[in-house]
N, C-alpha and C positions, 0 to 999 in steps of 0.2 A: 763520413761526415761528422760523426760524433767525436772522433779522435781529433779532428781538426779544430772543432770548437773548444775542446779541452786545451789544446796547445795555445789557441788565441787567448783563452781565459787565463792560462798560466802566465803568458807573456805580459798581458795587461796587468795582472795582479802583481807580478814581480816588479814592473815599472812603478806602480803606485806605492808599493812597499818601500822601494829604494827612495823614492821622492819624499815620502812622509818621514822616513827615518832621517833623511838629510835635514829636513826642516826641524825635526825633534832635536837632533844634535846641535844644529846651529842656534835654535831657540834656547837650549840649555846653556850653551857657551855664551850666548848673548847676556843672559841674566847673571851668570857667575863670573865671567872673565873679561868680556870685550869692553865693558865700560872703563875698567882700569887700564886695560892694555892699549886701547886706541884713543882714549880721551883722559889721560892722566892729569892734565892741568885743569880740568873742569870740576865743578862741584859734583860730588858723587851722584846726586839725583839727576842733574843735567846730563852727565855722562851716560847714565843708565837710559835716559830718554833718547839720547842720540843713538845709542847702540840699538835700541829697539826700533828706532826710526829706520835704520839701515836694514834691519830684519823685515820691516814692513815694506820697504821698497822691493826687496827680493820676492816677497809674497805677492805684491801687486804686479810684478813682472810676469807672473805665470800666464795670465791671459794673452799677453803679447807673444810669449813663447808658443802658446797653443795655436795662435794665428800663423806664426812663421812655420812651425813644424807641421801644422795641418796642411799648409800649402805644399811643403816639400813631400809630405806623405802622399798627396795627390799626384805629384809629379814623378817621384822616384819609387814610390811604394811605401806602404805603412810599416812594413817590417824593417826596411832600411832606415826609415825615419825613427822608429823605436830604438833600433840598435845605435843610431847616431846619438840620440838623447841619453841612452844608458851609458854609452862610452864617455860622453861629455860630462855627465854627472859624476861618474866614477873617477874620471881623470881630474876633475876639479876637486873632488874630495881627497884624492891621493896626494 
């Protein structure tokens, strides 16, 4: 029983670490690059605000994802839903 709890803790921790690392990288790139890359014709301050607005939309979408993958976790199993989200995040980052 104790070994299974450790595996669950490790799986949950690894998913959280990957997710927050993804937000860290995206937030850093938003502040440094995205305003000039995606909004080159805008005033630099407006471009930066627009870039961080897109970052905010991604952050606000987390509860929607938790509802969707919580539903799938109940239907197909939490391990399969966790693996699906990890593969999805890794594929998107790649």
